[in-house]
Each structure stands twice: as C-alpha cells, then as structure tokens.
Backbone as a chain_set.jsonl record, in Angstrom:
{"seq": "MAEMKVRGIDPAIKKKINSMAKQKNMSENAFVCAHLERIALQENVFQEEKNRIKETLLIHANAFAAFAKSNEELQQKVGAMENLLIKIISEEGEL", "coords": {"N": [[19.846, -26.309, 22.986], [21.245, -24.943, 20.042], [24.006, -22.695, 19.679], [24.484, -19.416, 18.326], [26.516, -16.985, 16.996], [26.719, -13.586, 16.184], [28.504, -11.413, 14.25], [29.852, -8.14, 13.578], [27.689, -6.386, 13.597], [26.054, -3.34, 13.215], [26.287, -0.851, 15.684], [24.067, 0.832, 16.066], [21.989, -0.691, 15.046], [21.987, -2.846, 16.798], [21.251, -1.494, 19.116], [18.67, -0.687, 18.394], [17.397, -3.195, 18.124], [17.586, -4.06, 20.76], [15.961, -2.126, 21.981], [13.486, -2.68, 20.743], [13.057, -5.253, 21.688], [12.814, -4.766, 24.435], [10.442, -3.304, 24.425], [8.653, -5.309, 23.933], [8.853, -6.724, 26.183], [10.87, -8.684, 26.26], [13.904, -10.597, 26.224], [16.928, -9.644, 24.525], [18.018, -11.857, 23.223], [15.834, -13.714, 23.137], [14.086, -12.257, 21.567], [15.512, -11.96, 19.115], [15.843, -14.672, 18.495], [13.156, -15.446, 18.106], [12.536, -14.008, 15.796], [14.414, -15.035, 13.992], [13.559, -17.688, 13.867], [11.06, -17.312, 12.686], [11.845, -16.353, 10.204], [13.281, -18.572, 9.244], [11.307, -20.546, 9.14], [9.446, -19.631, 7.388], [8.792, -19.889, 3.986], [9.277, -17.895, 2.127], [10.071, -14.949, 3.337], [9.265, -12.369, 2.551], [7.265, -12.729, 0.713], [4.555, -12.953, 1.513], [4.023, -10.336, 2.409], [4.545, -8.993, 0.033], [2.483, -10.01, -1.577], [0.287, -8.968, -0.207], [0.648, -6.21, -0.578], [0.48, -6.139, -3.34], [-2.209, -6.896, -3.735], [-3.472, -4.724, -2.497], [-2.616, -2.621, -4.168], [-3.87, -3.425, -6.526], [-6.564, -3.175, -5.82], [-6.663, -0.382, -5.464], [-5.981, 0.454, -8.059], [-8.167, -0.505, -9.502], [-10.178, 1.04, -8.325], [-9.358, 3.616, -9.119], [-9.676, 3.328, -11.869], [-12.439, 3.019, -12.037], [-13.234, 5.522, -11.093], [-12.181, 7.115, -13.13], [-13.695, 6.252, -15.32], [-16.26, 6.997, -14.475], [-15.866, 9.751, -14.318], [-15.398, 10.315, -16.991], [-17.896, 9.668, -18.096], [-19.468, 11.582, -16.815], [-18.316, 13.885, -17.865], [-19.082, 13.626, -20.54], [-21.86, 13.912, -20.29], [-22.023, 16.539, -19.331], [-20.963, 17.844, -21.544], [-22.969, 17.266, -23.428], [-25.082, 18.657, -22.282], [-24.066, 21.228, -22.467], [-23.994, 21.547, -25.26], [-26.733, 21.436, -25.782], [-27.627, 23.716, -24.422], [-26.283, 25.684, -25.899], [-27.562, 25.343, -28.339], [-30.195, 26.025, -27.623], [-29.828, 28.711, -26.855], [-28.915, 29.806, -29.256], [-31.152, 29.395, -30.86], [-33.013, 31.032, -29.577], [-31.879, 33.441, -30.038], [-32.456, 33.802, -32.67], [-35.089, 34.409, -32.666]], "CA": [[19.736, -25.494, 21.79], [22.524, -24.546, 19.452], [24.348, -21.276, 19.809], [24.852, -18.718, 17.105], [27.079, -15.666, 17.279], [26.637, -12.685, 15.04], [29.551, -10.391, 14.329], [29.803, -7.057, 12.6], [26.407, -5.673, 13.612], [26.145, -1.907, 13.47], [25.805, -0.558, 17.041], [22.726, 1.421, 16.003], [21.056, -1.801, 14.831], [21.924, -3.573, 18.082], [20.474, -0.646, 20.032], [17.273, -0.757, 17.939], [16.911, -4.528, 18.491], [17.442, -4.033, 22.215], [14.782, -1.297, 22.264], [12.298, -3.425, 20.303], [12.9, -6.377, 22.615], [12.299, -4.208, 25.69], [9.038, -2.936, 24.209], [7.866, -6.548, 23.977], [9.211, -7.388, 27.441], [11.648, -9.867, 25.916], [15.356, -10.404, 26.188], [17.454, -9.514, 23.167], [18.189, -13.203, 22.693], [14.518, -14.28, 22.822], [13.546, -11.466, 20.459], [16.231, -12.334, 17.897], [15.505, -16.081, 18.2], [11.796, -15.495, 17.558], [12.565, -13.521, 14.417], [15.162, -15.997, 13.178], [12.669, -18.847, 13.641], [10.041, -16.886, 11.722], [12.505, -16.302, 8.897], [13.639, -19.932, 8.821], [10.124, -21.365, 8.903], [8.703, -19.105, 6.256], [9.478, -20.192, 2.723], [9.772, -16.612, 1.626], [9.656, -13.968, 4.325], [8.669, -11.181, 1.972], [6.219, -13.068, -0.25], [3.247, -12.612, 2.082], [3.921, -8.869, 2.368], [4.486, -8.631, -1.383], [1.128, -10.326, -2.031], [-0.639, -8.018, 0.421], [0.83, -4.932, -1.263], [-0.041, -6.321, -4.698], [-3.669, -6.853, -3.628], [-3.851, -3.342, -2.193], [-2.431, -1.837, -5.387], [-4.914, -3.823, -7.473], [-7.802, -2.533, -5.351], [-6.569, 1.041, -5.778], [-6.01, 0.609, -9.519], [-9.564, -0.699, -9.912], [-10.93, 2.209, -7.872], [-9.007, 4.726, -10.001], [-10.292, 3.067, -13.178], [-13.869, 3.302, -11.882], [-13.36, 6.98, -11.014], [-11.906, 7.656, -14.458], [-14.862, 5.957, -16.154], [-17.33, 7.853, -13.98], [-15.52, 11.117, -14.711], [-15.594, 10.404, -18.443], [-19.34, 9.694, -18.327], [-19.932, 12.884, -16.354], [-17.83, 14.861, -18.835], [-19.932, 13.488, -21.725], [-23.164, 14.494, -19.962], [-21.839, 17.992, -19.278], [-20.809, 18.266, -22.938], [-24.285, 17.205, -24.058], [-25.857, 19.777, -21.729], [-23.493, 22.437, -23.059], [-24.469, 21.617, -26.643], [-28.164, 21.741, -25.724], [-27.747, 25.129, -24.054], [-25.837, 26.463, -27.054], [-28.644, 25.254, -29.328], [-31.333, 26.8, -27.124], [-29.459, 30.137, -26.919], [-28.838, 30.222, -30.657], [-32.525, 29.457, -31.368], [-33.648, 32.211, -28.981], [-31.294, 34.605, -30.714], [-33.082, 33.928, -33.979], [-36.463, 34.9, -32.5]], "C": [[21.123, -25.103, 21.315], [22.743, -23.054, 19.65], [24.719, -20.715, 18.454], [25.388, -17.356, 17.532], [27.02, -14.844, 16.011], [27.675, -11.595, 15.244], [29.287, -9.299, 13.304], [28.484, -6.311, 12.546], [26.67, -4.208, 13.953], [25.584, -1.635, 14.871], [24.401, 0.05, 17.069], [21.66, 0.342, 15.817], [20.888, -2.589, 16.127], [21.074, -2.793, 19.081], [18.986, -0.712, 19.687], [16.658, -2.106, 18.319], [16.661, -4.593, 19.996], [16.179, -3.264, 22.604], [13.493, -2.039, 21.901], [12.016, -4.595, 21.245], [12.315, -5.886, 23.937], [10.829, -3.841, 25.574], [8.127, -4.153, 24.301], [8.132, -7.342, 25.246], [9.921, -8.712, 27.19], [13.124, -9.554, 26.061], [15.758, -10.239, 24.728], [17.522, -10.875, 22.493], [16.845, -13.803, 22.267], [13.908, -13.574, 21.611], [14.185, -11.885, 19.133], [15.899, -13.772, 17.505], [14.125, -16.197, 17.564], [11.789, -15.058, 16.095], [13.352, -14.442, 13.502], [14.319, -17.234, 12.881], [11.617, -18.51, 12.592], [10.635, -16.869, 10.314], [12.775, -17.716, 8.377], [12.416, -20.758, 8.451], [9.276, -20.862, 7.732], [9.482, -19.367, 4.986], [10.062, -18.927, 2.122], [9.195, -15.527, 2.517], [8.889, -12.806, 3.72], [7.497, -11.489, 1.042], [4.83, -12.678, 0.257], [3.019, -11.096, 2.028], [3.795, -8.382, 0.93], [3.078, -8.876, -1.929], [0.112, -9.341, -1.475], [-0.556, -6.66, -0.284], [0.257, -5.003, -2.678], [-1.572, -6.248, -4.698], [-4.164, -5.434, -3.374], [-3.716, -2.464, -3.432], [-3.5, -2.157, -6.427], [-6.254, -3.184, -7.098], [-7.795, -1.051, -5.717], [-6.638, 1.297, -7.283], [-7.437, 0.464, -10.039], [-10.425, 0.5, -9.514], [-10.643, 3.403, -8.777], [-9.637, 4.546, -11.381], [-11.782, 3.381, -13.134], [-14.096, 4.816, -11.815], [-13.158, 7.613, -12.386], [-13.103, 7.446, -15.387], [-16.027, 6.853, -15.766], [-17.101, 9.297, -14.405], [-15.756, 11.323, -16.204], [-17.08, 10.487, -18.778], [-19.924, 11.041, -17.924], [-19.529, 13.971, -17.346], [-18.678, 14.802, -20.112], [-21.301, 14.115, -21.48], [-23.087, 16.018, -19.914], [-21.702, 18.546, -20.694], [-22.142, 18.283, -23.663], [-25.154, 18.362, -23.572], [-25.372, 21.101, -22.326], [-24.001, 22.628, -24.479], [-25.946, 21.987, -26.696], [-28.381, 23.211, -25.379], [-27.346, 26.038, -25.213], [-26.941, 26.491, -28.114], [-29.824, 26.101, -28.907], [-31.047, 28.311, -27.249], [-29.43, 30.621, -28.366], [-30.248, 30.305, -31.273], [-33.256, 30.682, -30.823], [-33.128, 33.479, -29.66], [-31.928, 34.855, -32.067], [-34.483, 34.501, -33.863], [-36.529, 36.36, -32.496]], "O": [[22.051, -24.955, 22.11], [21.8, -22.271, 19.771], [25.195, -21.421, 17.565], [24.77, -16.664, 18.341], [27.243, -15.348, 14.91], [27.711, -10.94, 16.286], [28.596, -9.505, 12.306], [28.187, -5.663, 11.542], [27.425, -3.897, 14.874], [24.514, -2.139, 15.21], [23.635, -0.198, 18.001], [20.562, 0.446, 16.362], [19.773, -2.953, 16.501], [20.27, -3.377, 19.807], [18.141, -0.784, 20.579], [15.52, -2.155, 18.787], [15.642, -5.121, 20.443], [15.418, -3.709, 23.463], [12.527, -2.025, 22.663], [10.86, -4.883, 21.556], [11.42, -6.521, 24.495], [10.058, -4.042, 26.513], [6.968, -4.041, 24.701], [7.697, -8.486, 25.377], [9.618, -9.726, 27.82], [13.537, -8.395, 26.024], [15.031, -10.637, 23.818], [17.132, -11.027, 21.335], [16.727, -14.339, 21.165], [13.296, -14.205, 20.749], [13.486, -12.133, 18.15], [15.696, -14.066, 16.327], [13.937, -16.946, 16.605], [11.119, -15.665, 15.259], [12.984, -14.611, 12.339], [14.361, -17.767, 11.772], [11.318, -19.323, 11.717], [10.003, -17.315, 9.356], [12.525, -18.014, 7.209], [12.482, -21.585, 7.541], [8.481, -21.612, 7.166], [10.682, -19.101, 4.913], [11.206, -18.907, 1.667], [8.003, -15.223, 2.468], [7.946, -12.309, 4.335], [6.799, -10.565, 0.624], [4.024, -12.132, -0.497], [1.943, -10.639, 1.645], [3.026, -7.464, 0.645], [2.542, -8.044, -2.661], [-0.811, -8.926, -2.176], [-1.583, -6.036, -0.552], [-0.369, -4.057, -3.155], [-2.161, -5.608, -5.568], [-5.152, -4.996, -3.964], [-4.597, -1.654, -3.718], [-3.979, -1.265, -7.126], [-6.986, -2.709, -7.967], [-8.789, -0.523, -6.215], [-7.28, 2.249, -7.725], [-7.864, 1.219, -10.912], [-11.296, 0.926, -10.274], [-11.562, 4.125, -9.164], [-10.082, 5.519, -11.99], [-12.328, 3.944, -14.083], [-15.042, 5.33, -12.413], [-13.879, 8.538, -12.761], [-13.478, 8.341, -16.145], [-16.704, 7.406, -16.632], [-18.039, 9.986, -14.806], [-16.248, 12.369, -16.628], [-17.486, 11.274, -19.633], [-20.783, 11.58, -18.622], [-20.314, 14.874, -17.633], [-18.96, 15.844, -20.702], [-21.845, 14.778, -22.363], [-23.985, 16.705, -20.402], [-22.26, 19.597, -21.008], [-22.422, 19.206, -24.428], [-25.877, 18.974, -24.358], [-26.173, 21.979, -22.647], [-24.392, 23.73, -24.864], [-26.364, 22.763, -27.555], [-29.226, 23.874, -25.981], [-28.002, 27.048, -25.471], [-27.216, 27.533, -28.709], [-30.399, 26.818, -29.726], [-31.902, 29.083, -27.685], [-29.877, 31.73, -28.659], [-30.513, 31.173, -32.104], [-34.04, 31.303, -31.542], [-33.858, 34.456, -29.826], [-31.939, 35.985, -32.557], [-35.021, 35.023, -34.839], [-37.613, 36.929, -32.366]]}, "num_chains": 1, "name": "protein.A"}
C-alpha cells in the first residue's frame, strides 16, 4: 500500500481522531484510511446527506402546509359559528 503523510493538522483534531478511532477499537491509521477510502469512492461525500436533509425538510414543509390548511378551515368554522351565535343573540334581543 502507498503511504501518505499529512502535515499541519491541528493537535485538537488529531486528538479527536485518536479518540474516535479508540471508540471503534481501531488504530488511528486504520480509522483515517477507512474514511479516506469512503471519501475517494463516493462521487460526492455530502450529496447523500444533502439529499436526506432535503427530503426531511420537504416532509416538514408538507406537514406545516397541512397544519396551516387545517387551521384555516378550523378558523372559518369558528367564524361561521360566531356569526350564527351573533345572529341568534340579536334575534333573541328583539323578542
């Protein structure tokens, strides 16, 4: 296998990578290699995540639109009931 050296990494980042590798019971090298392979083999690393977020936002937008429509219909019914009550009260006042 070919070697690759990385220079200029922030010590905090190196520490985080080391910690993440330990959590997965991997060496730093194996952990970094696995992630580099994933990046290299994926056409666009962020596209899948972007699509997932887009789908989630679309679901939420549709839900909010349905709630807004339902709220509007409920508001119209309440308004109609209010008008009916006003009419009934005004007619009783005339008696």
